[in-house]
C-alpha positions as CSV (number, residue, x, y, z in Angstrom):
1,M,50.8,72.8,141.4
2,I,52.5,75.2,144.0
3,Q,50.7,78.3,144.7
4,V,52.7,81.2,146.3
5,K,50.9,83.0,148.9
6,E,50.1,86.7,148.5
7,I,51.8,88.9,151.6
8,D,50.1,91.6,153.3
9,L,52.1,94.8,153.5
10,S,49.3,97.1,155.0
11,K,50.8,97.3,158.5
12,R,53.2,100.1,157.8
13,K,54.9,102.0,160.3
14,T,54.2,105.4,158.8
15,T,52.4,107.1,155.9
16,E,55.6,109.1,154.9
17,L,56.5,106.1,152.7
18,T,53.4,105.2,151.4
19,S,54.5,105.3,147.7
20,F,57.6,103.3,148.6
21,Y,55.2,100.6,150.2
22,T,52.8,100.6,147.4
23,A,55.3,100.0,144.6
24,Y,57.2,97.5,146.8
25,E,53.8,95.6,147.3
26,L,52.9,95.8,143.7
27,L,56.3,94.1,142.6
28,I,56.1,91.3,144.9
29,K,52.4,90.7,144.2
30,T,53.0,90.8,140.4
31,A,56.0,88.4,140.7
32,K,53.9,85.9,142.7
33,R,51.0,86.0,140.4
34,T,53.3,85.4,137.5
35,I,54.8,82.4,139.3
36,N,51.5,81.0,140.0
37,A,50.4,81.5,136.5
38,I,53.5,79.6,135.4
39,N,52.7,76.7,137.9
40,T,49.2,76.5,136.5
41,N,50.6,75.8,132.8
42,P,54.4,75.0,133.1
43,T,54.6,73.7,129.5
44,P,56.1,77.0,128.4
45,L,58.7,76.9,131.4
46,V,59.6,73.4,130.5
47,E,60.1,74.0,126.7
48,F,62.0,77.2,127.5
49,S,64.4,75.3,129.8
50,T,64.9,72.0,127.9
51,T,66.2,74.3,124.9
52,L,68.7,75.8,127.4
53,D,69.7,72.4,128.8
54,D,70.1,71.0,125.3
55,A,72.5,73.8,124.4
56,K,74.6,73.3,127.3
57,E,74.8,69.4,126.7
58,L,75.9,70.4,123.0
59,N,78.4,72.9,124.2
60,K,76.6,75.6,122.3
61,F,76.4,79.3,123.1
62,V,73.6,81.2,124.6
63,H,73.4,84.6,123.3
64,I,71.4,87.6,125.4
65,V,69.9,90.4,123.5
66,G,67.8,93.3,124.8
67,M,67.8,97.2,125.0
68,G,68.1,99.6,127.8
69,R,66.8,98.1,131.3
70,S,65.5,94.9,129.6
71,G,69.1,94.4,128.2
72,K,70.5,94.9,131.6
73,V,68.2,92.3,133.1
74,G,69.2,90.0,130.5
75,M,72.7,90.5,131.2
76,L,72.0,89.7,134.8
77,I,70.4,86.3,133.8
78,G,73.3,85.6,131.5
79,E,75.9,86.1,134.3
80,I,74.0,83.6,136.4
81,L,73.9,81.2,133.5
82,K,77.6,81.5,133.5
83,D,77.9,80.5,137.1
84,I,76.3,77.0,136.1
85,G,78.7,76.4,133.3
86,Y,76.9,77.8,130.4
87,N,78.9,79.7,127.4
88,V,77.1,83.1,127.4
89,S,77.5,86.0,124.9
90,F,75.9,89.5,124.8
91,L,74.8,90.4,121.5
92,G,75.8,94.2,120.5
93,K,78.8,94.2,122.9
94,S,82.4,94.5,121.9
95,L,83.2,90.9,122.9
96,A,80.0,89.2,121.3
97,K,80.3,85.8,120.0
98,P,79.0,85.1,116.4
99,V,75.7,83.3,116.4
100,R,76.0,79.7,115.0
101,S,73.7,76.9,114.2
102,G,72.2,75.1,117.4
103,D,73.0,78.3,119.5
104,V,70.3,79.7,121.6
105,V,69.2,83.5,121.6
106,I,67.5,84.7,124.7
107,S,65.6,88.0,124.0
108,V,64.3,90.4,126.7
109,T,61.7,92.7,125.4
110,G,58.6,94.1,127.3
111,S,56.7,95.4,124.1
112,G,58.1,92.6,121.8
113,W,58.7,95.1,119.2
114,T,62.2,96.7,120.0
115,G,64.0,97.3,116.6
116,F,67.7,96.0,117.4
117,T,66.3,93.2,119.4
118,T,63.8,91.8,116.8
119,K,66.4,92.4,114.1
120,A,69.0,90.3,116.1
121,M,66.5,87.5,116.4
122,E,65.8,87.3,112.7
123,D,69.5,87.3,112.0
124,A,69.9,84.5,114.6
125,I,67.0,82.5,112.9
126,R,68.7,82.7,109.6
127,K,71.8,81.1,111.1
128,G,69.8,78.3,112.6
129,A,69.6,79.4,116.3
130,K,66.9,78.7,118.7
131,I,64.9,81.8,119.9
132,L,63.8,82.0,123.5
133,V,61.8,85.3,124.6
134,F,61.0,87.0,127.8
135,T,57.9,89.4,126.7
136,G,54.8,91.1,127.8
137,D,53.1,90.6,124.6
138,E,52.3,87.3,123.2
139,Q,51.0,88.9,119.8
140,S,54.3,90.8,119.3
141,K,56.9,90.4,116.5
142,A,59.3,89.0,119.0
143,A,56.8,86.4,120.3
144,R,56.1,85.4,116.7
145,L,59.7,85.0,116.1
146,A,60.3,82.8,119.2
147,D,60.6,78.9,119.6
148,S,59.3,79.5,123.1
149,I,58.2,82.3,125.2
150,I,57.5,83.2,128.8
151,K,55.2,85.9,129.3
152,I,55.8,88.4,131.7
153,P,53.2,91.2,132.9
154,R,54.4,94.6,131.6
155,G,52.4,96.4,134.3
156,Y,50.4,98.5,131.9
157,T,46.8,99.4,132.5
158,K,44.5,100.4,129.6
159,K,41.8,103.2,130.0
160,K,38.9,103.8,127.7
161,K,37.5,107.1,127.2
162,K,34.3,107.5,125.5
163,K,33.8,110.7,123.2
164,K,30.7,112.8,122.4
165,N,30.7,111.3,118.8
166,G,30.5,107.5,120.4
167,Q,34.2,106.7,119.6
168,V,36.2,105.1,122.3
169,N,39.8,105.8,122.5
170,E,42.1,103.6,124.5
171,S,45.4,104.5,126.1
172,S,47.9,102.6,128.3
173,H,50.5,103.6,130.8
174,A,52.9,101.8,133.3
175,P,52.0,102.8,136.9
176,L,55.4,102.5,138.2
177,T,57.2,104.6,135.6
178,P,59.8,106.2,136.2
179,L,60.2,104.5,139.6
180,G,60.5,101.2,138.6
181,T,59.0,98.7,136.0
182,I,57.2,95.5,136.7
183,F,58.5,93.8,133.7
184,E,62.0,94.0,134.3
185,L,62.1,93.0,138.1
186,T,59.7,90.2,137.4
187,T,61.7,88.9,134.4
188,L,64.5,89.0,136.8
189,A,62.8,86.8,139.5
190,I,61.6,84.3,136.8
191,G,64.8,84.2,135.2
192,I,66.5,83.3,138.4
193,G,64.0,80.6,138.8
194,V,64.9,79.3,135.4
195,V,68.4,79.0,136.1
196,C,67.8,77.3,139.6
197,G,65.7,74.7,137.7
198,L,68.3,74.0,135.3
199,N,70.9,73.7,137.9
200,D,68.5,71.6,140.1
201,G,67.8,69.0,137.4
202,S,64.1,69.3,138.1
203,I,62.8,72.3,136.0
204,V,59.6,72.8,138.1
205,K,60.8,72.2,141.5
206,G,64.0,74.1,141.0
207,F,62.0,77.0,139.6
208,N,59.9,77.1,142.5
209,E,62.6,76.9,145.0
210,G,64.7,79.7,143.3
211,T,61.7,82.2,142.9
212,N,60.4,81.5,146.4
213,E,63.9,82.3,147.7
214,V,64.0,85.5,145.8
215,L,60.8,86.5,147.1
216,R,61.9,85.6,150.9
217,A,64.9,87.8,150.4
218,A,62.7,90.5,149.1
219,E,60.2,90.2,152.2
220,M,63.2,90.0,154.6
221,T,64.7,93.1,153.0
222,L,61.2,94.9,153.4
223,A,61.1,93.7,157.2
224,Q,64.5,95.2,157.7
225,I,63.5,98.5,156.1
226,K,60.5,98.6,158.3
227,R,62.6,98.2,161.4
228,N,64.9,101.2,160.2
229,E,62.6,103.5,158.0
230,D,64.8,106.6,159.0
231,T,67.7,105.5,157.0
232,L,65.5,104.9,153.8
233,K,64.0,108.5,154.5
234,Q,67.5,110.0,154.8
235,I,68.5,108.3,151.4
236,I,65.4,109.4,149.6
237,K,65.9,112.8,150.9
238,T,69.4,113.0,149.8
239,L,68.6,111.8,146.3
240,D,65.7,114.2,146.0
241,G,68.3,117.1,146.9
242,Y,70.0,116.0,143.4
243,S,67.0,116.3,141.4
244,K,67.0,119.1,138.7
245,Q,70.4,120.2,139.8
246,E,72.7,120.3,136.7
247,N,75.7,121.3,138.8
248,K,75.3,118.4,141.2
249,K,76.4,115.0,139.9
250,V,75.6,111.4,141.1
251,F,77.8,108.5,140.6
252,L,76.5,104.8,140.9
253,Y,79.2,102.0,141.3
254,G,79.3,98.3,141.7
255,S,81.6,95.5,140.5
256,G,80.4,92.6,138.5
257,I,76.8,91.7,138.9
258,D,76.5,94.6,141.3
259,G,77.7,97.0,138.5
260,I,74.8,95.8,136.2
261,I,72.4,96.8,139.3
262,A,74.3,100.2,139.4
263,N,73.6,100.6,135.6
264,I,69.7,99.9,135.8
265,S,69.5,102.3,138.9
266,S,71.4,105.0,136.9
267,I,68.9,104.9,134.3
268,R,65.9,105.0,136.6
269,L,67.5,107.9,138.5
270,S,68.1,109.9,135.1
271,H,64.4,109.6,134.4
272,L,63.9,111.7,137.8
273,K,66.0,114.4,136.3
274,I,69.0,113.6,138.6
275,N,72.2,114.3,136.9
276,V,73.8,110.8,136.9
277,K,77.2,110.5,135.5
278,S,79.0,107.3,134.3
279,T,82.1,106.1,135.7
280,Y,84.0,107.5,132.6
281,D,83.3,110.8,134.1
282,W,84.9,110.0,137.4
283,R,87.5,112.5,136.9
284,F,84.9,115.3,136.9
285,R,83.7,114.6,140.5
286,R,83.7,117.5,142.8
287,D,83.0,118.6,146.5
288,N,79.4,117.7,147.5
289,D,78.7,115.4,144.5
290,L,77.2,112.0,145.6
291,F,78.6,108.5,145.2
292,V,76.3,105.5,145.6
293,A,78.5,102.3,146.3
294,I,76.6,99.0,145.6
295,S,78.2,95.8,147.1
296,G,76.4,92.8,148.3
297,S,79.3,91.7,150.6
298,G,80.4,95.1,151.3
299,E,84.1,94.1,150.9
300,S,84.6,94.4,147.0
301,S,88.0,95.8,146.5
302,S,87.2,97.9,143.6
303,T,84.1,99.5,145.1
304,L,85.9,100.2,148.3
305,E,88.9,101.8,146.4
306,R,86.3,104.1,144.4
307,L,84.5,104.8,147.8
308,E,87.8,106.1,149.3
309,S,88.4,108.2,146.2
310,A,84.9,109.7,146.7
311,K,85.5,110.5,150.5
312,S,88.6,112.1,149.6
313,A,86.9,114.3,147.1
314,N,84.6,115.4,150.0
315,M,81.5,113.6,148.3
316,K,78.6,112.6,150.0
317,T,78.2,108.6,150.1
318,I,75.5,106.1,150.3
319,G,76.0,102.3,150.6
320,L,73.9,99.5,149.6
321,T,75.0,96.3,151.1
322,S,73.6,93.1,152.7
323,F,76.0,93.3,155.7
324,P,76.0,96.2,158.2
325,K,79.2,95.4,159.8
326,S,81.1,95.5,156.4
327,K,83.9,97.9,155.4
328,L,81.5,99.7,153.0
329,A,78.9,100.0,155.7
330,E,81.2,101.5,158.2
331,S,82.6,103.9,155.4
332,C,79.4,105.4,154.1
333,D,77.4,108.4,155.4
334,L,74.4,106.3,154.9
335,F,73.6,102.6,154.2
């Protein structure tokens, strides 16, 4: 059994970014604890992955279903499955393939009760498909419908309050809402590990190598942020200037997988009352609106074209990239 060590993020350079560091620490710790729990009992992981492996051998489709941010995370996992040769379809999308006997449906639902998602699962079962689920509730409807589940923490905490009449009321909340949720990001890390296990041919070994690589990347990113906190502060300050400002618009854009990341981020920023617009509204961009460009390479042609258009409209620009010497980084106000 492989145990992933906890990291210590207590040595922070300043207290101005305490909330950021606290959230970052919680997300990484939760991912590591989930990985360790899976290694303690790898049977669900092996069942989950074997079902997917069999589908590929039989040239069957893998269908992804989920709503909101969970659906976007499912799409990311689906796109990575495509990279290793899987036939992938996204239920509810315009080009979705019909579910047939022997296909596999991967459902992503934190609560396990999302209406559209569970209805799609029921329809798939009637057609003879296998059902795999990432969920935070093993007693939910989605979990009961599934052939195999991988449990992902939802980040919800329960509070009990005793009333004068002796009754006890329970309430729950997600501590990172709306800044980001534990379920979605942990599911993504675990999903990447599953794909790595399938690609490696050794499910548990590949899973651990993949998830460890994700965590290493997260820790390296954190180290880079600590070395250059001023940039993060400026980005946060810039975004804060667009909160509760209906006359100021924010556009996020990326190509391919980066586009899915942009969509997830757009949903989250809108929860902070930032007036986020879709790219369909690009023609309504104005002077001093904000454009956030996302490109891992920093060289995506479509992203660079959109960035040039933003600069021509005198918009403020922020770039998110892995390469500080890329064209995107060199062209943005902040990166």
